[in-house]
N, C-alpha and C positions, 0 to 999 in steps of 0.2 A: 505492500499499498504505500502510494509516495504521503509525500509530507503534507502535501494539501487537503488532500482526500483526509488525512488519519485526523488533519485540526478539525476538520469540518465532523466527524466524527465523533470527537471528542466535544466539541462544544453542543453535538446535539445531545449525547447522553448527561452533560452535567444539564444542559435546559431540560430534561425530559425527570430527570430527580427534583432537580428544585419545584417545576411543575404539579408534580406529584406530592410531593412534599406540601409546596403551597395550599394545596387542593385540599387534603386531610386537613392541612391547620385551620383553613376555612369553616370546612365543613362541621369539623367537632368544637371549633372556639377554640384553641389548645393556647393561645398565646396573645393576652391581651396587653393594653397600654400600662406599659409598668413593671410587669413581669421581672420578675429577675427568675433565669432560666438555670438551672444546674444540670449540666448536659454529662450524663455520666460514660465513661471511656474506659473499653478495659484493655485498649492496644489491638483493639480487633478490626476488620474492616468495615463493619456493619456504626460503630461508633465512631472511628473517626470520618466516615462519610455523613452520619449525622452532624458532627461539631462542624464541619465542611461546608453544607447544606445548611443549615444554620443562621453561620456566619454570613451568607453570601445573602440569603434572603434577609437578613437586619438591614444589609445595608439599602435594601429597596421597599423595605415593609412599608406601608402606612400608618403603621404604630410604633412608638417608642418601646424596646425592650434590652435587657441585659442577658447578657450569656458569662457563667462560669463554668468551665471546666474540671471536671472531678474525677478523680482517679485512686480507688482503692489497691496499695500494695499490701498483699495479702501476706507478703513474706516466706512465699513458696519459694525453694531451692532454685536457683538460675536466672531470678526474675529480674531485668535489665532495669531497673530502676531509674537511670538516666536518661531513656529514650524519652516518654513523654514529658519530662519538666524540657528537655531540651528542644521537642519539637512543639511544645505551646509557648516556649518563649520565642520561637522563630515569629510565630504567627503574633504576638506580642495581644495572646488571649489571657485575661488572670482565670487563674487556675489555682487546686487545691488537692494538695494530693495528703490523704489520710493512710497510717500506715498500722495495720494489726494485723495480729498473729492469727490468721483465722483461719488459715490452710496447716499449723500448729495444731489448733484445737479437733478441727474436724476427724484428722489424722489419729489422733490419741481418741476420738471418742467412736469411729466408725470404723467395725474391722474391716481387715485387708478384704479387698474383693468385693468390697459392698457397694454399691454405688451412695456416693455424698451429696450429691447434689441438693435434696431436702435439708441437708442441716447447713450446708455451705450458703445454699440461696437465703436460710434464714438468718444467720448471722451479717451474712452481706446486706441484707436488706434494712437489720437493725440500723447499720453503720450508717447508710443510705440516708434515713429518717433523720438521724439523729445529724447528722453534717449538715442536712439541707435546711434542718432548722436553725444551726449555729451560724450559716450564711445567710439568713434569711431570702434563701428560695422560696418563690410562690408557683414552683414549677418544678419538677424532677422529668427530665427529657432520657427515654431512652432508645436502644439502638433496632430493636425489634422492627423485623422485616412483613412483608405479606406471607412467605414461608413459612415465620416463625408463628402466624399466626394459623394457618393452614395446620399446622404440625402438632399447635396445643389443641385444635379444637379435633381431630383425629385422634390423640391421646386421653381427651376427655371421653369421646364416646366409645373409645377401643377398652378402656381402663378405668372409665371413672364414672361410666352410666348418664354424661351429664353431656347435655347441648350447650356445650360452654368454650369459649374460645380465649383470645388475648384483647381486650377493647385498645381503642385509640385514646382514652380517657376516661381514667376513672382516680374515685378518692382512693387513696394509698389504706391500707386494710386497717393502719394504726388511727386512720378518721382526720389524719392532721396536715396529707399532703394532698396534691392534684400530679397524676402519675399519667404524662402524655406518651405516646410514640410517634413521630411527624414518619416516619420512615414505613407506616403502616399500608403506604400503596403501593412501595416500590419491591419489586422481583426481587431476589438474593440475584440472579445472574446480573443483572444492571449493577448491583454494589461488587461485587466478584469484577466486572470490568472496570468500574470506577474507581477501586481499589487500583489496579495496575495503573491504570491511567496517571492521575496523582500521586502513585508512588509513596503511597502510606506508610511508614516503617513500621510495617506489622510485628508485633508481639507474638508467637507463637504461643498457645493455651495448653499447659499440663496440666491445667485444674479438675474438678471433677467434671466439667465437660468433655472431657478428651477419652472420657472413659470408655470403652467399645462394646459395655453389656448395658447401655442406656437403652429405652424403650424410643426415646426421640429421635436415636441415628437411626432405628428400621423403620419409624415412620417415616421420618425422610427419604430413606431409600427407595420404598411405597411409593411414595409420591413423586419421588425421579423418576420410576418404573415407568409410572401411568403416563407422567407428561411426555415420557421417550416417546413411547407408543401410541399415544392420542395428545400431540400437541396442541397445547390451548385450553388441557381440562383443569390446570391450576388457576387458572384468571374464573373460567365456569364457575368453580366452587367457591371462588373468594367471592363472585358476584352472586352467589348464592347466600354467602352470609351478611349481604346487606339488603337482601329481597326475602324477609321470612313471611310465612302467610300463618299468622298465632290460629287460628280457625280448622286450618288442617294439619295440627299437631295434637300433641295430646296433654299440652298443660291445662287444666283449669284457672290458675295462676296468669295466666295470661289471656287466657279467652273466657267470656261467659259460657258455659256449653248448657249448665242449669237454665240460662236464662230464656234456652233459644225455644222460639215458635214461630212459626209458617206466617207469611205476611200477607200471605196471595199474589205478590210483585216477585219479577224475576230478580235474581238476586246475581253480582257479578262472580262475587266469590260462593256461589253457593255448592253443594256437591252436586259433579254430574255424573255421579254411579260408577262409571267407566273413563277414565283415566287412557288416554293415548300414550304410546309412549312419546318422550320428546323429541327425539329425532324424527319425528312423523309429521308433528304436528304444521311443519310450516309447508309439506307437500299434499298431505291427506286432512283437509279442511274439516273441522266438524259439522255435520250436518244434524237438524233436528226430524228426527221419524216421529211422527204423530202414529200412536197404536189404537188401532177402533179398538 
């Protein structure tokens, strides 16, 4: 690829990411005037991209907000503690590095060979909430993307018996913070390309997320296989999470099944008894058949 073509493609990708993040921020009212956003950095591609996109959006946003980069140094062996401070200093971004030996706690408590994610996540979350309060942050921004959201949906579906995903915006479980995910509409493949384009100083992860026996890794492999055989399926599934029909599910907390009564008028969302295969709807229109 020649340099002009590469430059065009790079700009196109950057614009796409900014557009998708801007769309998510606007749709879910993630950031408002005067917000102080604590951007959580792990040293991975997703959080680097998150900070990069937010810095770009901040320059052109119609509202004024503040960014503070945050990293938790979990004291695991071999962690290059100088990488993030050097990178953030080069950007001129305000940042805070918190050092907590959560890695030592997890390895001391969890037997070898067992998954460590649950405890590691709780410890990390506690530190994030505490520091957000100390810094006066009004928003905690995380780098989860579209694929993370879909993986979480299937994890809950298969292993928890819940129709639940990862929300773009929600109050934290301690009730004191608002957590946002500006990359909610961005696919992981775009983030991989963007990280290569921007040459982020990636810090390899060898904490709990790198364990080979995680169910999330199996779900990721399943979704990748589906996408390989049926391109576009990931996007279709993600659209489905934004297009719920409570009356066609089974949760009486979301729809008043008990109060249902016939009205004698056609109902757009009513039961048609026999649904067609979705792939056939475009070519075989439904016809009303009068039965004598």
